[in-house]
DRENDO-1510 file (C-alpha; in Angstrom, 1 decimal, always signed):
<recs>
REC; n; res; u; v; w
REC; 1; MET; -2.2; -21.8; -9.7 .
REC; 2; GLU; -4.7; -24.8; -9.8 .
REC; 3; ILE; -5.9; -27.3; -12.3 .
REC; 4; LYS; -9.2; -26.5; -13.4 .
REC; 5; SER; -9.8; -30.1; -15.5 .
REC; 6; ILE; -8.1; -32.7; -17.2 .
REC; 7; ALA; -9.0; -34.8; -20.3 .
REC; 8; LEU; -7.6; -37.8; -21.8 .
REC; 9; ARG; -7.9; -39.8; -24.8 .
REC; 10; ASN; -7.0; -43.3; -25.1 .
REC; 11; PHE; -4.1; -43.0; -22.0 .
REC; 12; ALA; -4.0; -45.7; -19.9 .
REC; 13; LEU; -7.1; -47.7; -19.0 .
REC; 14; PHE; -9.3; -44.4; -20.2 .
REC; 15; LYS; -10.5; -44.2; -23.9 .
REC; 16; HIS; -12.2; -40.8; -23.1 .
REC; 17; LEU; -11.9; -39.3; -19.4 .
REC; 18; GLU; -13.0; -35.8; -18.8 .
REC; 19; LEU; -13.0; -34.4; -15.5 .
REC; 20; SER; -13.2; -31.2; -13.1 .
REC; 21; LEU; -10.9; -30.8; -10.0 .
REC; 22; ALA; -11.4; -28.9; -6.8 .
REC; 23; PRO; -12.4; -26.5; -6.2 .
REC; 24; THR; -15.8; -26.2; -7.7 .
REC; 25; PRO; -18.8; -24.4; -7.1 .
REC; 26; GLN; -20.2; -27.6; -5.1 .
REC; 27; ASN; -16.8; -28.6; -3.5 .
REC; 28; PRO; -15.3; -25.1; -2.4 .
REC; 29; SER; -12.3; -26.9; -0.8 .
REC; 30; ASN; -8.7; -27.3; -2.5 .
REC; 31; ILE; -9.0; -31.1; -2.1 .
REC; 32; THR; -9.7; -34.0; -4.5 .
REC; 33; VAL; -9.8; -37.5; -3.6 .
REC; 34; PHE; -9.5; -40.7; -6.1 .
REC; 35; VAL; -10.9; -44.2; -4.6 .
REC; 36; GLY; -11.2; -47.6; -6.3 .
REC; 37; ASN; -9.4; -50.7; -6.3 .
REC; 38; ASN; -6.0; -51.7; -7.5 .
REC; 39; GLY; -5.5; -51.4; -11.2 .
REC; 40; THR; -8.5; -49.0; -11.9 .
REC; 41; GLY; -6.3; -45.7; -13.0 .
REC; 42; LYS; -6.0; -43.5; -10.3 .
REC; 43; THR; -1.9; -43.6; -10.5 .
REC; 44; SER; -2.5; -42.8; -14.2 .
REC; 45; ILE; -4.5; -39.9; -13.6 .
REC; 46; LEU; -1.8; -38.1; -11.0 .
REC; 47; LYS; +0.9; -39.6; -13.8 .
REC; 48; ALA; -1.3; -37.7; -16.6 .
REC; 49; LEU; -0.9; -34.9; -14.6 .
REC; 50; THR; +2.6; -35.1; -14.1 .
REC; 51; VAL; +3.6; -35.3; -17.5 .
REC; 52; SER; +1.2; -32.0; -18.6 .
REC; 53; LEU; +2.8; -30.0; -15.4 .
REC; 54; SER; +6.6; -31.0; -16.2 .
REC; 55; TRP; +6.3; -28.4; -19.5 .
REC; 56; PHE; +5.5; -25.5; -17.4 .
REC; 57; ILE; +8.5; -26.3; -15.1 .
REC; 58; ALA; +10.7; -26.8; -18.0 .
REC; 59; ARG; +9.5; -23.8; -20.1 .
REC; 60; LEU; +9.9; -21.6; -16.9 .
REC; 61; SER; +13.3; -22.7; -16.8 .
REC; 62; THR; +14.4; -22.0; -20.2 .
REC; 63; GLU; +12.1; -20.7; -22.9 .
REC; 64; LYS; +12.1; -23.6; -25.3 .
REC; 65; GLY; +12.6; -26.3; -22.4 .
REC; 66; HIS; +11.1; -29.9; -22.7 .
REC; 67; GLY; +9.1; -31.6; -20.3 .
REC; 68; SER; +7.9; -35.4; -20.0 .
REC; 69; HIS; +6.3; -37.1; -23.0 .
REC; 70; ILE; +3.5; -39.7; -22.9 .
REC; 71; ALA; +5.0; -43.4; -22.9 .
REC; 72; GLU; +4.3; -45.5; -25.6 .
REC; 73; THR; +3.2; -48.1; -22.9 .
REC; 74; ASP; +0.8; -45.3; -21.4 .
REC; 75; ILE; -1.2; -45.4; -25.1 .
REC; 76; LEU; -4.5; -47.7; -24.6 .
REC; 77; ASN; -4.4; -51.3; -26.3 .
REC; 78; GLY; -5.5; -51.0; -29.9 .
REC; 79; THR; -5.4; -47.3; -30.2 .
REC; 80; ASN; -2.6; -45.2; -32.4 .
REC; 81; SER; -1.9; -42.6; -30.2 .
REC; 82; ALA; -2.9; -40.7; -26.8 .
REC; 83; THR; -3.4; -37.0; -25.4 .
REC; 84; ILE; -3.6; -35.1; -22.4 .
REC; 85; ASP; -5.3; -32.0; -22.1 .
REC; 86; VAL; -5.3; -29.7; -18.9 .
REC; 87; LYS; -7.0; -26.4; -18.0 .
REC; 88; ILE; -5.3; -24.1; -15.7 .
REC; 89; CYS; -6.1; -21.1; -13.9 .
REC; 90; ASP; -3.7; -18.7; -13.0 .
REC; 91; SER; -4.4; -15.3; -11.5 .
REC; 92; LEU; -0.1; -14.3; -12.1 .
REC; 93; GLN; -1.0; -12.2; -15.2 .
REC; 94; ALA; -3.6; -10.1; -13.6 .
REC; 95; SER; -1.8; -9.3; -10.4 .
REC; 96; ALA; +1.5; -8.6; -12.2 .
REC; 97; TYR; +0.6; -6.8; -15.3 .
REC; 98; PRO; -2.9; -5.0; -14.0 .
REC; 99; ASP; -2.7; -2.5; -17.4 .
REC; 100; ASP; -2.7; -5.9; -19.5 .
REC; 101; THR; -5.8; -5.6; -21.7 .
REC; 102; ALA; -6.3; -9.4; -21.3 .
REC; 103; THR; -8.8; -10.8; -18.7 .
REC; 104; ASP; -8.4; -14.6; -19.6 .
REC; 105; ASN; -6.7; -16.1; -16.6 .
REC; 106; ASP; -7.3; -19.5; -17.9 .
REC; 107; PHE; -4.5; -21.4; -20.2 .
REC; 108; HIS; -4.9; -24.8; -21.9 .
REC; 109; TRP; -2.2; -27.2; -23.3 .
REC; 110; ARG; -2.1; -30.5; -24.9 .
REC; 111; ILE; +0.8; -33.5; -25.2 .
REC; 112; ALA; -0.1; -35.9; -27.7 .
REC; 113; LYS; +2.0; -39.0; -28.5 .
REC; 114; ALA; +1.4; -41.6; -31.2 .
REC; 115; ARG; +2.8; -45.3; -31.4 .
REC; 116; LYS; +6.1; -45.6; -33.8 .
REC; 117; GLY; +5.0; -45.9; -37.4 .
REC; 118; ARG; +1.4; -45.1; -36.5 .
REC; 119; LYS; -0.3; -41.8; -37.7 .
REC; 120; ALA; -0.7; -39.3; -35.4 .
REC; 121; GLU; -4.6; -38.3; -34.5 .
REC; 122; SER; -3.5; -34.8; -33.0 .
REC; 123; THR; -0.2; -32.9; -32.1 .
REC; 124; SER; +0.7; -31.1; -28.7 .
REC; 125; GLN; -0.6; -28.1; -28.3 .
REC; 126; LEU; +2.1; -25.9; -26.3 .
REC; 127; THR; +1.2; -22.3; -27.0 .
REC; 128; ASP; -0.6; -21.3; -23.4 .
REC; 129; CYS; +1.8; -23.4; -21.5 .
REC; 130; THR; +5.0; -21.1; -23.3 .
REC; 131; CYS; +2.8; -18.2; -22.5 .
REC; 132; LEU; +2.4; -18.6; -18.7 .
REC; 133; ALA; +6.0; -19.7; -18.2 .
REC; 134; SER; +7.0; -16.7; -20.0 .
REC; 135; TYR; +4.6; -14.5; -17.4 .
REC; 136; TYR; +6.5; -15.9; -14.6 .
REC; 137; ARG; +9.7; -15.2; -16.2 .
REC; 138; ASN; +9.1; -11.5; -16.8 .
REC; 139; ALA; +8.0; -11.4; -13.6 .
REC; 140; LEU; +10.8; -13.0; -11.9 .
REC; 141; SER; +13.1; -10.5; -14.5 .
REC; 142; GLN; +11.3; -7.6; -12.8 .
REC; 143; ASN; +11.5; -8.9; -9.3 .
REC; 144; ASP; +13.5; -11.6; -8.2 .
REC; 145; GLN; +11.5; -12.1; -5.1 .
REC; 146; VAL; +8.2; -12.8; -6.9 .
REC; 147; SER; +6.3; -15.8; -5.9 .
REC; 148; LEU; +6.5; -19.1; -8.0 .
REC; 149; PRO; +3.7; -21.7; -7.9 .
REC; 150; LEU; +4.3; -25.5; -5.9 .
REC; 151; ILE; +4.3; -28.0; -8.4 .
REC; 152; VAL; +5.1; -31.5; -6.8 .
REC; 153; PHE; +4.3; -35.1; -7.0 .
REC; 154; TYR; +4.7; -37.5; -4.1 .
REC; 155; PRO; +4.2; -41.5; -5.7 .
REC; 156; VAL; +4.0; -44.3; -3.6 .
REC; 157; GLU; +7.3; -44.9; -3.3 .
REC; 158; ARG; +8.2; -41.3; -1.8 .
REC; 159; VAL; +9.8; -42.2; +1.3 .
REC; 160; VAL; +13.7; -42.2; +1.8 .
REC; 161; LEU; +15.1; -41.4; +5.3 .
REC; 162; ASP; +18.5; -41.2; +4.3 .
REC; 163; ILE; +20.5; -38.8; +6.2 .
REC; 164; PRO; +24.2; -38.3; +4.8 .
REC; 165; LEU; +26.9; -37.8; +7.2 .
REC; 166; LYS; +28.9; -36.3; +4.8 .
REC; 167; ILE; +27.9; -34.2; +2.3 .
REC; 168; ARG; +29.9; -35.1; -0.7 .
REC; 169; THR; +28.1; -33.1; -3.5 .
REC; 170; LYS; +26.9; -29.4; -2.7 .
REC; 171; HIS; +23.8; -28.4; -4.0 .
REC; 172; THR; +22.4; -24.9; -4.7 .
REC; 173; PHE; +19.1; -23.9; -3.2 .
REC; 174; LEU; +18.0; -20.7; -4.7 .
REC; 175; GLN; +14.4; -20.3; -5.8 .
REC; 176; LEU; +14.4; -22.4; -9.0 .
REC; 177; ASP; +15.7; -25.1; -7.1 .
REC; 178; GLY; +12.4; -25.8; -5.4 .
REC; 179; TYR; +11.3; -27.7; -8.5 .
REC; 180; ASP; +14.4; -30.3; -8.5 .
REC; 181; ASN; +13.2; -33.3; -8.7 .
REC; 182; SER; +9.7; -32.3; -8.0 .
REC; 183; LEU; +7.8; -34.5; -10.2 .
REC; 184; SER; +10.4; -37.6; -10.4 .
REC; 185; GLN; +11.8; -38.6; -6.8 .
REC; 186; GLY; +9.3; -37.6; -4.1 .
REC; 187; VAL; +10.5; -36.7; -1.0 .
REC; 188; ASP; +14.6; -36.8; -1.2 .
REC; 189; PHE; +15.4; -36.2; +2.5 .
REC; 190; ARG; +19.0; -35.9; +1.5 .
REC; 191; ARG; +18.5; -32.9; +0.0 .
REC; 192; PHE; +16.2; -31.7; +2.5 .
REC; 193; PHE; +18.9; -32.2; +5.3 .
REC; 194; GLU; +21.5; -30.3; +3.3 .
REC; 195; TRP; +18.7; -27.8; +2.9 .
REC; 196; PHE; +17.9; -27.7; +6.5 .
REC; 197; ARG; +21.4; -27.6; +7.7 .
REC; 198; GLU; +22.6; -24.8; +5.6 .
REC; 199; ARG; +19.7; -22.6; +6.2 .
REC; 200; GLU; +20.0; -23.7; +10.1 .
REC; 201; ASP; +24.0; -22.7; +10.4 .
REC; 202; ALA; +23.1; -19.4; +8.7 .
REC; 203; GLU; +20.4; -18.8; +11.6 .
REC; 204; ASN; +22.8; -20.3; +14.2 .
REC; 205; GLU; +25.6; -17.5; +12.5 .
REC; 206; SER; +23.0; -15.0; +12.9 .
REC; 207; GLY; +22.0; -15.3; +16.7 .
REC; 208; ILE; +21.7; -17.7; +19.7 .
REC; 209; SER; +21.4; -21.4; +18.7 .
REC; 210; GLU; +19.7; -23.8; +20.7 .
REC; 211; ASP; +22.3; -25.8; +22.1 .
REC; 212; VAL; +24.0; -22.3; +23.0 .
REC; 213; LEU; +20.7; -21.3; +24.5 .
REC; 214; HIS; +20.8; -24.7; +26.7 .
REC; 215; GLN; +23.8; -24.4; +28.4 .
REC; 216; LEU; +23.0; -20.5; +29.0 .
REC; 217; LYS; +19.6; -21.5; +31.0 .
REC; 218; PRO; +20.9; -22.7; +34.5 .
REC; 219; LEU; +22.7; -19.0; +34.5 .
REC; 220; ALA; +20.2; -16.7; +32.7 .
REC; 221; GLU; +17.1; -18.5; +34.6 .
REC; 222; THR; +18.4; -16.5; +37.9 .
REC; 223; ASN; +17.7; -13.5; +36.3 .
REC; 224; GLN; +14.5; -13.5; +34.0 .
REC; 225; ASP; +15.1; -10.2; +32.4 .
REC; 226; VAL; +18.5; -11.7; +30.6 .
REC; 227; TRP; +16.7; -14.7; +30.4 .
REC; 228; GLN; +13.6; -13.2; +28.4 .
REC; 229; LEU; +16.2; -11.0; +26.5 .
REC; 230; LEU; +17.9; -14.1; +24.9 .
REC; 231; ASN; +14.6; -15.4; +24.0 .
REC; 232; GLU; +13.6; -12.3; +22.4 .
REC; 233; LEU; +17.0; -12.5; +20.5 .
REC; 234; LYS; +16.7; -16.1; +19.4 .
REC; 235; ALA; +13.4; -15.5; +18.1 .
REC; 236; SER; +14.4; -12.1; +16.1 .
REC; 237; THR; +16.9; -14.2; +14.2 .
REC; 238; LYS; +15.0; -17.4; +13.6 .
REC; 239; ASP; +15.2; -18.1; +9.6 .
REC; 240; ARG; +11.6; -17.8; +8.0 .
REC; 241; GLN; +11.9; -20.7; +5.7 .
REC; 242; LEU; +13.2; -23.0; +9.0 .
REC; 243; THR; +10.1; -21.9; +10.9 .
REC; 244; ALA; +7.7; -22.7; +8.1 .
REC; 245; VAL; +8.8; -26.1; +8.3 .
REC; 246; ARG; +8.7; -26.7; +12.1 .
REC; 247; THR; +5.2; -25.1; +12.1 .
REC; 248; ALA; +4.1; -27.1; +9.4 .
REC; 249; ILE; +5.6; -30.4; +11.2 .
REC; 250; ARG; +3.9; -29.4; +14.4 .
REC; 251; ARG; +0.3; -28.6; +13.2 .
REC; 252; PHE; +0.5; -32.4; +11.7 .
REC; 253; MET; +2.2; -33.8; +14.8 .
REC; 254; PRO; +1.6; -31.5; +18.0 .
REC; 255; HIS; +3.8; -34.4; +19.7 .
REC; 256; LEU; +6.6; -33.5; +18.1 .
REC; 257; ASP; +8.6; -30.1; +18.2 .
REC; 258; ASN; +12.0; -28.1; +17.6 .
REC; 259; LEU; +13.4; -30.3; +14.7 .
REC; 260; ARG; +16.9; -29.4; +14.4 .
REC; 261; VAL; +20.4; -30.9; +13.6 .
REC; 262; ARG; +22.8; -32.3; +16.1 .
REC; 263; ARG; +26.7; -32.4; +15.2 .
REC; 264; GLN; +27.8; -34.2; +18.4 .
REC; 265; PRO; +28.8; -37.0; +18.9 .
REC; 266; ARG; +28.1; -37.2; +15.5 .
REC; 267; LEU; +25.6; -35.7; +12.7 .
REC; 268; TYR; +22.2; -36.5; +12.8 .
REC; 269; MET; +18.4; -35.0; +12.8 .
REC; 270; ALA; +17.0; -34.7; +15.9 .
REC; 271; VAL; +13.5; -34.0; +17.2 .
REC; 272; ASP; +11.8; -33.5; +20.6 .
REC; 273; LYS; +8.8; -36.2; +21.1 .
REC; 274; ASN; +6.7; -35.2; +23.7 .
REC; 275; GLY; +9.7; -33.5; +25.2 .
REC; 276; GLU; +12.3; -35.9; +25.2 .
REC; 277; THR; +15.1; -35.6; +22.2 .
REC; 278; LEU; +15.4; -38.4; +19.9 .
REC; 279; ASN; +17.1; -39.1; +16.5 .
REC; 280; VAL; +14.8; -38.9; +13.8 .
REC; 281; ALA; +15.6; -42.4; +12.8 .
REC; 282; GLN; +13.9; -43.5; +15.9 .
REC; 283; LEU; +10.7; -42.3; +14.9 .
REC; 284; SER; +8.0; -44.9; +13.9 .
REC; 285; GLN; +7.4; -45.3; +10.2 .
REC; 286; GLY; +4.5; -43.5; +10.0 .
REC; 287; GLU; +6.1; -40.5; +11.9 .
REC; 288; LYS; +9.1; -40.4; +9.4 .
REC; 289; SER; +6.4; -40.8; +6.5 .
REC; 290; LEU; +4.5; -37.9; +7.7 .
REC; 291; MET; +7.0; -36.0; +8.8 .
REC; 292; ALA; +9.3; -36.2; +5.5 .
REC; 293; LEU; +6.3; -35.5; +3.5 .
REC; 294; VAL; +4.8; -32.5; +5.2 .
REC; 295; GLY; +8.4; -31.3; +5.6 .
REC; 296; ASP; +9.3; -31.1; +2.2 .
REC; 297; ILE; +6.3; -29.5; +0.7 .
REC; 298; ALA; +7.0; -26.9; +3.2 .
REC; 299; ARG; +10.6; -26.6; +2.4 .
REC; 300; ARG; +9.9; -26.4; -1.4 .
REC; 301; LEU; +6.8; -23.5; -0.3 .
REC; 302; ALA; +9.7; -21.7; +1.5 .
REC; 303; MET; +12.1; -21.6; -1.6 .
REC; 304; LEU; +9.7; -20.8; -4.1 .
REC; 305; ASN; +8.4; -17.7; -1.7 .
REC; 306; PRO; +11.2; -16.2; -0.6 .
REC; 307; ALA; +9.1; -12.6; +0.0 .
REC; 308; LEU; +6.1; -14.2; +1.7 .
REC; 309; GLU; +6.0; -13.6; +5.5 .
REC; 310; ASN; +4.5; -17.1; +6.1 .
REC; 311; PRO; +5.8; -19.2; +3.2 .
REC; 312; LEU; +3.1; -21.4; +4.1 .
REC; 313; THR; +0.3; -19.4; +2.8 .
REC; 314; GLY; +2.3; -20.0; -0.9 .
REC; 315; ASP; -0.2; -21.0; -3.7 .
REC; 316; GLY; +0.7; -24.4; -5.9 .
REC; 317; ILE; -0.4; -28.1; -6.9 .
REC; 318; VAL; +0.0; -31.4; -4.8 .
REC; 319; LEU; -0.3; -34.9; -6.4 .
REC; 320; ILE; +0.2; -37.6; -3.5 .
REC; 321; ASP; -0.4; -41.1; -4.3 .
REC; 322; GLU; -1.9; -43.9; -1.8 .
REC; 323; VAL; -1.6; -40.4; +0.6 .
REC; 324; ASP; -3.0; -42.7; +3.9 .
REC; 325; LEU; +0.2; -44.7; +3.5 .
REC; 326; HIS; +1.8; -45.8; +6.7 .
REC; 327; LEU; -0.7; -43.6; +8.6 .
REC; 328; HIS; -2.5; -44.1; +12.0 .
REC; 329; PRO; -6.6; -44.3; +11.1 .
REC; 330; SER; -6.2; -41.0; +13.8 .
REC; 331; TRP; -4.1; -39.4; +11.3 .
REC; 332; GLN; -6.3; -40.4; +8.2 .
REC; 333; ARG; -8.9; -39.2; +10.1 .
REC; 334; SER; -7.6; -35.7; +10.4 .
REC; 335; LEU; -5.4; -35.5; +6.8 .
REC; 336; CYS; -7.8; -33.5; +4.7 .
REC; 337; ASP; -8.4; -30.8; +7.5 .
REC; 338; ARG; -4.8; -30.2; +8.5 .
REC; 339; LEU; -3.6; -30.2; +4.6 .
REC; 340; LEU; -6.2; -27.0; +4.3 .
REC; 341; GLU; -5.1; -25.4; +7.7 .
REC; 342; THR; -1.3; -25.9; +7.1 .
REC; 343; PHE; -1.5; -25.2; +3.3 .
REC; 344; PRO; -4.4; -22.9; +2.5 .
REC; 345; ASN; -3.6; -22.0; -0.8 .
REC; 346; CYS; -2.5; -25.3; -2.5 .
REC; 347; GLN; -4.7; -27.7; -4.4 .
REC; 348; PHE; -4.2; -31.3; -3.1 .
REC; 349; ILE; -5.0; -34.4; -5.8 .
REC; 350; LEU; -4.8; -37.4; -4.0 .
REC; 351; THR; -5.6; -40.8; -3.9 .
REC; 352; THR; -6.5; -43.3; -1.2 .
REC; 353; HIS; -7.4; -46.6; +0.0 .
REC; 354; SER; -8.9; -45.4; +3.3 .
REC; 355; PRO; -12.6; -44.4; +4.1 .
REC; 356; LEU; -11.3; -42.1; +6.6 .
REC; 357; VAL; -9.8; -40.2; +4.5 .
REC; 358; ILE; -13.0; -38.9; +2.4 .
REC; 359; SER; -15.6; -39.2; +5.4 .
REC; 360; ASP; -14.0; -36.6; +7.6 .
REC; 361; CYS; -13.9; -33.8; +5.7 .
REC; 362; LYS; -16.2; -31.0; +4.1 .
REC; 363; ASN; -16.7; -30.0; +0.6 .
REC; 364; ILE; -14.0; -32.3; -0.7 .
REC; 365; LEU; -14.4; -33.7; -4.4 .
REC; 366; VAL; -14.4; -37.4; -4.4 .
REC; 367; TYR; -14.3; -39.8; -7.7 .
REC; 368; THR; -14.3; -43.6; -7.4 .
REC; 369; LEU; -12.9; -45.6; -10.7 .
REC; 370; THR; -13.8; -48.6; -11.7 .
REC; 371; ASN; -12.4; -50.5; -15.0 .
REC; 372; GLY; -11.4; -47.3; -16.4 .
REC; 373; GLU; -15.0; -45.7; -15.5 .
REC; 374; ILE; -15.0; -42.6; -13.2 .
REC; 375; GLN; -18.0; -41.3; -11.1 .
REC; 376; GLU; -18.3; -38.2; -9.0 .
REC; 377; LEU; -19.7; -39.5; -5.5 .
REC; 378; PRO; -22.0; -37.6; -3.1 .
REC; 379; SER; -20.3; -35.9; -0.1 .
REC; 380; GLN; -19.3; -39.0; +2.2 .
REC; 381; TYR; -18.8; -36.3; +5.3 .
REC; 382; GLY; -20.2; -37.9; +8.7 .
REC; 383; GLN; -20.7; -41.4; +7.2 .
REC; 384; ASP; -19.2; -44.1; +9.2 .
REC; 385; VAL; -16.7; -46.2; +8.1 .
REC; 386; ASN; -18.4; -49.4; +7.7 .
REC; 387; THR; -20.8; -47.6; +5.2 .
REC; 388; VAL; -18.4; -46.0; +3.2 .
REC; 389; LEU; -16.5; -49.6; +3.1 .
REC; 390; LEU; -19.6; -51.1; +1.4 .
REC; 391; ASP; -21.2; -48.2; -0.5 .
REC; 392; VAL; -18.2; -46.5; -2.2 .
REC; 393; MET; -15.1; -49.2; -2.1 .
REC; 394; ASP; -17.2; -52.4; -2.6 .
REC; 395; THR; -15.6; -54.3; +0.3 .
REC; 396; SER; -17.4; -56.5; +3.0 .
REC; 397; ILE; -16.8; -55.1; +6.4 .
REC; 398; ARG; -16.3; -58.6; +7.7 .
REC; 399; ASP; -15.0; -61.8; +6.2 .
REC; 400; PRO; -17.2; -62.9; +3.6 .
REC; 401; GLU; -17.8; -66.5; +4.9 .
REC; 402; PHE; -18.2; -65.3; +8.3 .
REC; 403; ASP; -20.7; -63.2; +7.1 .
REC; 404; ALA; -22.6; -65.4; +5.3 .
REC; 405; LYS; -22.9; -67.8; +7.8 .
REC; 406; LEU; -24.1; -64.8; +10.1 .
REC; 407; SER; -27.0; -63.8; +7.5 .
REC; 408; ASP; -27.7; -67.7; +7.5 .
REC; 409; LEU; -27.9; -67.9; +11.2 .
REC; 410; LEU; -30.4; -64.5; +11.4 .
REC; 411; ASP; -32.5; -65.9; +8.6 .
REC; 412; ALA; -32.9; -69.3; +10.6 .
REC; 413; ILE; -33.9; -67.1; +13.7 .
REC; 414; GLN; -36.5; -65.4; +11.8 .
REC; 415; ASP; -38.2; -68.5; +10.3 .
REC; 416; SER; -37.9; -70.4; +14.0 .
REC; 417; ASN; -35.7; -73.3; +12.3 .
REC; 418; LEU; -34.0; -73.3; +15.8 .
REC; 419; SER; -31.9; -76.4; +15.3 .
REC; 420; GLN; -30.2; -75.0; +12.2 .
REC; 421; ALA; -29.7; -71.6; +14.3 .
REC; 422; HIS; -28.0; -73.6; +17.2 .
REC; 423; GLN; -26.1; -75.3; +14.9 .
REC; 424; LEU; -24.6; -72.3; +13.0 .
REC; 425; LEU; -24.2; -70.4; +16.5 .
REC; 426; THR; -22.3; -73.2; +17.6 .
REC; 427; GLU; -19.9; -73.5; +14.4 .
REC; 428; LEU; -19.6; -69.4; +14.3 .
REC; 429; THR; -18.5; -69.6; +17.9 .
REC; 430; ALA; -16.1; -72.4; +17.4 .
REC; 431; GLU; -13.6; -69.7; +17.0 .
REC; 432; PRO; -11.9; -68.2; +20.4 .
REC; 433; THR; -11.8; -64.9; +18.7 .
REC; 434; ASN; -15.8; -64.7; +18.3 .
REC; 435; GLN; -16.8; -65.8; +21.5 .
REC; 436; ASN; -17.6; -61.8; +22.5 .
REC; 437; ASN; -18.3; -60.6; +18.8 .
REC; 438; LEU; -21.2; -58.5; +19.1 .
REC; 439; GLU; -23.2; -59.8; +16.4 .
REC; 440; LEU; -23.0; -63.1; +18.1 .
REC; 441; VAL; -24.2; -61.9; +21.0 .
REC; 442; LYS; -27.0; -60.1; +19.4 .
REC; 443; ALA; -27.8; -63.3; +17.4 .
REC; 444; ARG; -28.0; -65.6; +20.9 .
REC; 445; LEU; -30.3; -63.3; +22.7 .
REC; 446; LEU; -32.6; -63.4; +19.6 .
REC; 447; LEU; -32.2; -66.7; +19.6 .
REC; 448; ARG; -32.9; -67.0; +23.3 .
REC; 449; LYS; -36.2; -64.6; +22.6 .
REC; 450; GLN; -37.3; -67.3; +20.1 .
REC; 451; GLU; -37.3; -70.4; +22.5 .
REC; 452; LEU; -39.0; -68.5; +25.1 .
REC; 453; ARG; -41.7; -67.6; +22.8 .
REC; 454; HIS; -42.2; -71.3; +21.6 .
REC; 455; ALA; -42.1; -72.5; +24.9 .
REC; 456; SER; -45.0; -70.3; +25.8 .
REC; 457; HIS; -47.1; -71.3; +22.6 .
REC; 458; SER; -46.4; -75.3; +23.3 .
</recs>
């Protein structure tokens, strides 16, 4: 499943907006990124998509289920009503019903909302949404192992690493539970921990736990055949869903490995970092943020694709607001590539303030938003960060006051106004942090050359 296009009318800041989402013929990757200053409407586009997709999830659960509605506060000021149109491409019909004469895999539906006391200019149209959900319900009725598409939204307030010592309310982890709070809560780490603990308990019951293997290691290593047999037995009983989560986290953060639940001296989640065992709570905020995000995507894929040998190859739609949040620049640089490598069949729709996210991945589709207007950008792959900051994000690469004085200094040197140049250079280098500034070092050399040139002509 993937979203081909979205159209907004009188929604949030947008009077009329229509755009395609990757993959497109020009941008064959599965990633669309929105950039722009705060308040330009990036989050509003993601919010509109969650409203539309919520109806599919609701009608997959029950035939007449109700999703989210457009809030009256999201209707553009001065207008009476708003609409959200999405076009979805899904191939389940062709694969599950090969004898079906229909060949169109595109589904279109509309969500409409009018202000109270105002006449509606349009009405919601959900026939295709109901039809698509019905295909999946029929497929589940025939085969309860059929794969379902992931649909999930991670807002800015997405990371809550609250690990419960006691699980007071038991939850179910059936296939459709992969949609629980998927469009409203972000990373529910309490649910993640409960799910992980339940799967790991079942894994340990059917094989050899990590703790037991560790205790046997000194005895078994003297006999390599026994040690190899124990490791093979442990590998054969690995839970496929847990393996998917561990694999996904390791691909994003190779220095973290062997995520597991420890029960002594108290209940906590442990992970090996560069060979040292740590409580997950001891990790940095960036590590916890990325681990929780990647782990939750992998967990939901595993739940929704129970028959896949590798659940990470499941398909779906992932919306992430401010994807660069808490991430070190080196992780921002590789983020899009790792999303594509780890979850190859998922469509990602992201917002970001980081130039590194859009300059270090090929074939992604990038839109920039300004005052409710949107523009598709040419590929930023290979551009240096300063160029992206200036050309795309309309942000100076240096402090504006410093930049203005530096420009005046270079003009004074070029115009041979040496006294003014010396004065400006003195002002700029007065700050200790500017003593070794590369641009000022270059300016000092240019000024010296001008002085020598003037001395030779005098």
